C-alpha positions as CSV (number, residue, x, y, z in Angstrom):
1,M,0.0,0.0,0.0
2,G,1.2,3.5,-0.7
3,S,0.1,7.0,-0.6
4,F,0.6,9.4,-3.5
5,Y,0.0,13.0,-4.1
6,A,-2.4,13.0,-7.0
7,R,-3.0,16.5,-8.3
8,S,-4.1,18.4,-5.2
9,R,-4.8,15.5,-2.8
10,T,-3.1,12.6,-1.2
11,V,-4.6,9.2,-2.2
12,T,-4.1,5.8,-0.7
13,V,-3.5,3.0,-3.3
14,R,-3.2,-0.7,-2.9
15,F,-0.9,-2.5,-5.3
16,S,-2.4,-6.0,-5.3
17,E,-2.7,-9.3,-7.1
18,S,-5.9,-10.2,-5.3
19,P,-8.9,-8.2,-4.1
20,L,-8.7,-6.7,-0.7
21,G,-11.6,-5.4,1.4
22,E,-9.6,-2.8,3.2
23,S,-11.3,0.5,4.0
24,G,-9.6,3.8,3.5
25,L,-8.3,3.0,0.0
26,D,-9.0,5.3,-2.9
27,A,-8.0,2.9,-5.7
28,Y,-6.6,-0.5,-6.6
29,V,-3.6,-0.9,-8.9
30,A,-3.4,-4.5,-10.2
31,P,-1.5,-6.5,-12.8
32,A,-3.6,-6.9,-16.0
33,R,-3.1,-10.7,-15.9
34,D,-5.1,-10.8,-12.6
35,V,-7.9,-8.4,-13.6
36,A,-10.4,-11.2,-14.7
37,A,-10.1,-12.8,-11.3
38,L,-10.3,-9.5,-9.5
39,F,-13.6,-8.6,-11.2
40,A,-15.2,-12.1,-10.8
41,N,-18.5,-11.8,-9.0
42,D,-17.4,-13.8,-6.0
43,R,-14.1,-11.9,-5.6
44,R,-15.1,-8.4,-6.6
45,P,-13.6,-5.9,-4.1
46,A,-16.1,-5.1,-1.4
47,T,-15.6,-1.4,-1.7
48,W,-16.1,-1.2,-5.5
49,L,-13.1,1.1,-5.9
50,P,-11.7,2.1,-9.2
51,V,-9.1,-0.3,-10.6
52,I,-6.1,0.7,-12.6
53,A,-4.5,-2.3,-14.4
54,Y,-0.9,-2.4,-15.5
55,G,1.0,-4.7,-17.9
56,D,1.8,-5.4,-21.5
57,R,-0.2,-3.5,-24.1
58,S,-1.7,-6.9,-25.4
59,A,-3.8,-7.0,-22.2
60,L,-5.2,-3.5,-22.6
61,A,-8.5,-4.5,-24.3
62,E,-9.3,-7.3,-22.0
63,A,-8.6,-5.2,-18.9
64,F,-11.1,-2.6,-20.0
65,A,-13.6,-5.3,-21.0
66,F,-13.5,-6.5,-17.4
67,G,-14.1,-3.0,-16.0
68,C,-10.8,-1.3,-15.3
69,R,-11.0,2.5,-15.1
70,D,-7.5,3.0,-16.6
71,F,-4.5,1.1,-17.8
72,L,-0.7,1.6,-17.4
73,K,1.3,0.2,-20.3
74,E,4.7,-1.1,-19.2
75,P,7.1,0.4,-18.6
76,W,5.4,3.0,-16.5
77,D,6.6,5.2,-13.6
78,V,5.1,6.9,-10.5
79,A,4.7,10.2,-12.4
80,E,2.4,8.5,-14.9
81,L,0.5,6.7,-12.1
82,D,0.0,10.1,-10.4
83,I,-1.5,11.6,-13.6
84,R,-3.8,8.6,-14.1
85,L,-4.9,8.5,-10.5
86,A,-5.8,12.2,-10.7
87,A,-7.9,11.4,-13.8
88,V,-9.6,8.4,-12.2
89,L,-10.3,10.3,-9.0
90,R,-11.8,13.3,-10.8
91,D,-14.9,11.3,-10.4
92,V,-14.9,12.3,-6.7
93,H,-17.7,14.8,-6.4
94,P,-18.0,16.8,-3.3
95,A,-21.7,17.7,-2.5
96,G,-21.9,19.4,0.8
97,E,-20.8,16.8,3.3
98,V,-20.8,13.9,0.8
99,A,-18.3,12.7,-1.8
100,L,-18.7,10.0,-4.4
101,T,-15.6,8.0,-5.2
102,G,-16.1,5.2,-7.7
103,N,-19.1,3.4,-6.2
104,R,-18.5,4.5,-2.6
105,L,-20.5,7.3,-1.3
106,K,-18.9,9.0,1.8
107,T,-21.2,10.8,4.1
108,A,-20.9,12.3,7.6
109,A,-22.8,9.2,8.8
110,G,-20.3,6.8,7.1
111,D,-19.6,5.1,3.8
112,M,-22.4,3.7,1.6
113,L,-21.8,1.2,-1.2
114,L,-23.8,1.9,-4.4
115,Q,-24.4,-0.5,-7.3
116,P,-22.4,0.6,-10.4
117,N,-25.5,1.9,-12.2
118,E,-26.6,3.8,-9.1
119,A,-23.2,5.5,-8.8
120,R,-23.3,6.5,-12.5
121,I,-26.7,8.1,-12.1
122,L,-25.6,9.9,-8.9
123,K,-22.5,11.1,-10.7
124,A,-24.5,12.5,-13.6
125,L,-26.9,14.3,-11.1
126,L,-24.0,15.7,-9.1
127,K,-22.4,17.1,-12.3
128,A,-25.6,18.8,-13.2
129,R,-25.4,20.8,-9.9
130,G,-29.1,20.9,-9.3
131,G,-30.1,21.1,-12.9
132,V,-32.6,18.7,-14.5
133,V,-31.0,15.6,-16.1
134,S,-33.2,13.8,-18.7
135,R,-33.8,10.1,-18.6
136,E,-32.0,9.8,-21.9
137,V,-28.8,11.3,-20.4
138,L,-29.1,9.0,-17.4
139,Y,-29.6,6.0,-19.7
140,Y,-26.5,7.0,-21.6
141,A,-24.6,7.5,-18.3
142,I,-25.4,3.9,-17.4
143,W,-24.8,2.1,-20.7
144,G,-22.9,4.5,-22.8
145,K,-25.5,4.4,-25.6
146,I,-29.1,5.2,-26.2
147,K,-30.7,1.9,-27.1
148,N,-34.2,2.1,-25.7
149,P,-35.0,5.6,-24.6
150,G,-38.6,4.7,-23.7
151,S,-37.5,2.1,-21.2
152,R,-38.4,2.5,-17.5
153,V,-35.1,0.9,-16.4
154,V,-33.7,4.3,-15.5
155,D,-36.7,4.9,-13.2
156,V,-36.0,1.5,-11.5
157,H,-32.4,2.5,-10.8
158,V,-33.3,6.0,-9.6
159,S,-35.9,4.5,-7.3
160,A,-33.3,2.1,-5.7
161,L,-30.9,5.0,-5.4
162,R,-33.6,7.1,-3.7
163,R,-34.1,4.4,-1.1
164,K,-30.4,4.3,-0.3
165,L,-30.2,8.1,0.0
166,R,-33.0,8.5,2.4
167,G,-31.6,10.2,5.5
168,V,-28.5,11.5,3.7
169,S,-28.4,15.2,4.2
170,G,-28.4,17.3,1.0
171,L,-29.1,14.4,-1.4
172,A,-32.7,14.1,-2.5
173,I,-33.6,13.1,-6.0
174,T,-36.8,14.7,-7.3
175,Q,-38.6,14.0,-10.5
176,V,-39.4,16.9,-12.8
177,R,-42.4,15.6,-14.8
178,G,-41.7,15.3,-18.5
179,E,-38.1,16.4,-18.1
180,G,-36.1,14.0,-15.9
181,Y,-34.5,14.0,-12.5
182,Q,-32.8,16.6,-10.3
183,L,-30.7,16.5,-7.2
184,S,-31.9,18.8,-4.5
């Protein structure tokens, strides 16, 4: 484990060949050859932290296919890791007394683990800073494409996220009829 200064903040990173459930980490850095095992459903890191894989360029496509947030092609150095950590951790969104890092929502009351789609929705709502975000934009935030804009699947994920956010100060999702959702 190591701490790095990543563009205006110190981050704690675990270099690992196996998933670790330690709290207090900001990211995992793992060899690309072990990414498939790291992301297997029964071994997925309990904290759902962002994973940066490293290795030979031939493993790049597979690492991203398994869900890595970034990839370090060998040879790499700490300066490159610093830049990539800063980019990955830009997804940390302060909102009053809460921060979203990967799929982990930090609140004054403690940490909350969100499902990946819930975290993507919350991230899109946080970026809008109180503005209305359409269902189509949220659908795109989840799947990276607009396949079935009439689907109610976004509403299902928003509903689940609302249940998790009950009692979290400053995070209430409201529906704006005919337009989408907004964080208030």
